[in-house]
N, C-alpha and C positions, 0 to 999 in steps of 0.2 A: 624776785619779781623786778623786772625792768620799769623805770620810770625816766621821762624826760622831764627835767625841772629848769624852769627860768622864772625867776623872781618868785611871786606867790603861786605861780601855776605849776601844777604837778600832773602829769599825763601818764597814766598806765597803758602800756602796749605789750603786745606779744608778736613774736615773728617766728615762722617756721618755713622750712624749704630753703632752697637756693635757686640763683638766677636772677633774671630781670626782677626788680621790685614791683610788687603788685599791692597797692594800698586798698584795703578792704575796710569800709566805713559803715558800722552797724547802723541800720535805719531803724526807725520805730519810735521817734520822739523821745519820750521819757525811758524808753527801754533801750536806748542806744549804747549798749554795753557788749564787751566781748562774749560774755556769757549768753547773751540773746542769739548769737550766731549759732549756738548748739541746740537751741530749742524752739525759737520763734520763726525759723525759716525753713523752706522745704529741703535744704541741705546746707552743710557746713562748708562754707567757701574756703576756710582755712585748710581743711582736710582735703577738699576736692582739688585744689590748685597747688598744693605743696610740692608736687613732683616736678611741676614745670615752672614755678615761680618762687621768689622769696616773698611770701605773704606777710604783710604787716597790718595789724589791726589795732586799734586804740578805743579805750572807753571815753565816750565824750563827756565833758565836765558836768552836765545837768543830768545824766543818766542815773535812774534810781538803780541802786545797788552796785554802781560803777565805782572804781577806785580811783578815778581822777578827780582833782579838786582845783579850786582857784576861782577867781572872779571872772564873770562872763563879759564884763565891759573891757574895751580896749582903749 
C-alpha cells in the first residue's frame, strides 16, 4: 500500500494507468475515501479513465474508513 508521509501526516493513495496525471479527489465529506469511488458514485473514475490517464486518488485525512492520518491543522 503506497503512502505519502511528511512529519505526522500519512496519506494513503492509489494510482492506476499511464499518461498525463489526473488527480481524482473523492467527494462526500466524511466519505472522502478511495473506497467511496467504487460504491457511492455513478461510476468509478479510476476504472473509467485508466486507459487514457495516470489516475491518482487519495483518502482525505478526515474520511471515515480512510487509511490516511495526521492533524488537520497547518
